[in-house]
C-alpha positions as CSV (number, residue, x, y, z in Angstrom):
1,M,29.2,98.9,-46.4
2,S,29.9,102.6,-46.2
3,N,32.7,104.0,-44.0
4,K,31.0,106.1,-41.4
5,L,34.2,106.9,-39.6
6,W,34.4,110.4,-41.1
7,K,31.6,112.9,-40.7
8,S,31.2,116.0,-42.8
9,P,33.5,118.3,-40.7
10,E,36.4,115.8,-41.0
11,V,35.8,115.5,-44.8
12,E,35.9,119.3,-45.1
13,F,39.0,119.4,-43.0
14,R,40.8,116.9,-45.2
15,N,39.6,118.5,-48.4
16,L,40.8,121.9,-47.3
17,L,44.2,120.5,-46.5
18,R,44.4,119.0,-50.0
19,Q,43.2,122.3,-51.6
20,C,45.8,124.3,-49.7
21,R,48.6,121.9,-50.8
22,M,47.4,122.1,-54.4
23,K,47.2,125.9,-54.2
24,K,50.9,125.9,-53.3
25,Q,51.4,123.7,-56.4
26,L,52.9,120.9,-54.4
27,T,52.5,117.3,-55.1
28,Q,52.0,114.8,-52.2
29,K,55.5,113.7,-52.8
30,E,56.9,117.3,-52.6
31,L,55.1,118.1,-49.4
32,A,56.2,114.8,-47.9
33,L,59.8,115.6,-48.6
34,L,59.4,119.0,-46.9
35,L,57.8,117.1,-43.9
36,E,60.5,114.5,-44.0
37,R,57.9,111.8,-44.3
38,P,57.0,109.3,-47.0
39,Q,54.5,110.2,-49.7
40,S,52.1,107.7,-48.2
41,Y,51.8,109.9,-45.0
42,V,50.3,112.7,-47.0
43,S,48.1,110.3,-49.0
44,K,46.8,108.6,-45.9
45,Y,45.8,111.8,-44.1
46,E,44.2,113.3,-47.2
47,S,42.2,110.1,-47.8
48,G,41.1,109.8,-44.2
49,E,43.0,106.7,-43.5
50,R,45.1,108.5,-40.9
51,R,44.2,111.2,-38.5
52,L,46.5,114.1,-37.6
53,D,47.3,115.6,-34.2
54,Y,47.7,119.3,-33.6
55,L,51.4,119.5,-34.0
56,E,51.3,117.6,-37.3
57,V,48.6,120.0,-38.6
58,K,50.7,122.9,-37.5
59,S,53.8,121.5,-39.3
60,I,51.9,120.8,-42.5
61,L,50.3,124.3,-42.5
62,G,53.7,125.9,-41.9
63,H,55.1,124.3,-45.0
64,L,52.0,125.5,-46.9
65,G,52.6,129.1,-45.6
66,L,49.5,129.1,-43.4
67,T,48.9,129.5,-39.7
68,I,46.4,127.6,-37.7
69,T,44.4,130.8,-37.5
70,D,44.4,131.2,-41.2
71,F,43.3,127.6,-41.8
72,D,40.7,127.7,-39.1
73,E,39.1,130.8,-40.7
74,K,39.0,129.1,-44.1
75,L,37.5,126.0,-42.5
76,N,34.9,128.0,-40.6
77,G,34.0,129.7,-43.9
78,L,33.3,126.4,-45.5
79,Q,31.2,125.1,-42.6
80,N,29.1,128.2,-42.5
81,D,28.2,128.0,-46.2
């Protein structure tokens, strides 16, 4: 049975978070250390097992050198393709 919990925008959101982390050349473990969280925290939100709230996203993006506005523009660009 397929997992229909995540729709395309959510998948694009998670994939973009992962791409941004990888562009900064950070492993899940390295980002988790910056966030003062276990590596599984990053793994779970990247895989869709865990959803993030606004403040969590803002914190993650801050460690990736991005603002919410920067990220939103990137995400909108993906969704308009």
